[in-house]
N, C-alpha and C positions, 0 to 999 in steps of 0.2 A: 504494500499499500504506499503510495507516494503522499507525502505531506503537502498540504496547501502552503502557500507563502506564509499565511497567518499562523498556521500550526507550527511550522518550522520556527518561526520567530519566537512564539510562545515557548516551545520545547527548548530551544537553544538558550533563551534568556533564563528560563528556570534552572537548566542544567549548569550554566556558567555562574549564576548567582549562588546556587548551592555549593559548587566547588569553591568559589571565592570565599564564601562564609567559612567553610571547613579549613581552608588553607590560611585564611586570615587568623583564625583561632590558633592554629598550629604554629604560625609564624612567630607568635609571642614566645614560644619555647624553643624555636630552631632558628638557625642563622640564614634567613632569607626574608625577602620583602615581596609582598603580593599587592597588586593594584588592579582595579577594574576601571577602564577608561574607554568611553565610546563603544561599549559592548564587547571589548576584547579584554582578556585577563592576561597579566604578565606576572611571571615569578622571576625575581632577580637575586643573584648571588654575588657577593663582593669579590672574594679572592679564591680562586681565579674568577674573573668576571664572566658571568654567563647569564643568558636570559632565556626563558621559555615563553612562548606566546601561544595563547589559546584563542581562536577567533572564529565566529560563525562565518560561513561562506554561503550567503543566501541564494545566489544563482544556482548552485548545485545542491543546496539543502544538506550541507555537511558542516561539521565543526572540524577545523584544521588545527593541528598542533605542531609547533616547531620546537623541538627540544633535542639537545646533544647533536646538532648538525643533521637532523633527520626531520622528515615531515610525516605526519600521520593524518589520515582522513577518516573521520568518524561519521557513520550513518545512523539515523534513528532506528532502533529496533523495538517495536511495541511490545514484543514478548519479554524483552529485558527491561523495558521501561527506561531505557538509557541510550545514549549515543555509544556505538560499539565499533570496534575495528573489524572489518569483514574477515581478514585473514586469521586473526588470533582470537576473536571473540572478547578481547579485553574492553572493558568499559573505559570511558574518559577518565573517571576518577582512578581506576586501577593503573592506567598508563601513567598519569601524573604522579601518583605515589611512587611507582617504580622509577620514574625519571628523577624525582627528588632524592630517592634512596641511593642513586648512583653518586650523588654529592654528599648526602647525609645518611650513612647506612642505618642509623637507628631511627630514622623518621617513620612516623605513623600517624594516621589521623582516625 
């Protein structure tokens, strides 16, 4: 089932806001900053400097993530109730936790 533009906007907003909320809470205990700006979420590390970007791509109805010099494209899966990577089945939150754990091995949310 293909999402309408409005459904995609709603699902992506909800997903990014939920992820932002969980990461913002966690950032108080870990060494990274998280921001939400114009619908895109960024996670930044100081030393060595690195940035992860999570942003909706409305024309293709996906959420795109850039982390560790790789890009990932997530599609909405109603049965999972989440944006999911087609090849691995990982949710957006699972991928972000794993990406942050590469920098901060004890990270958990």
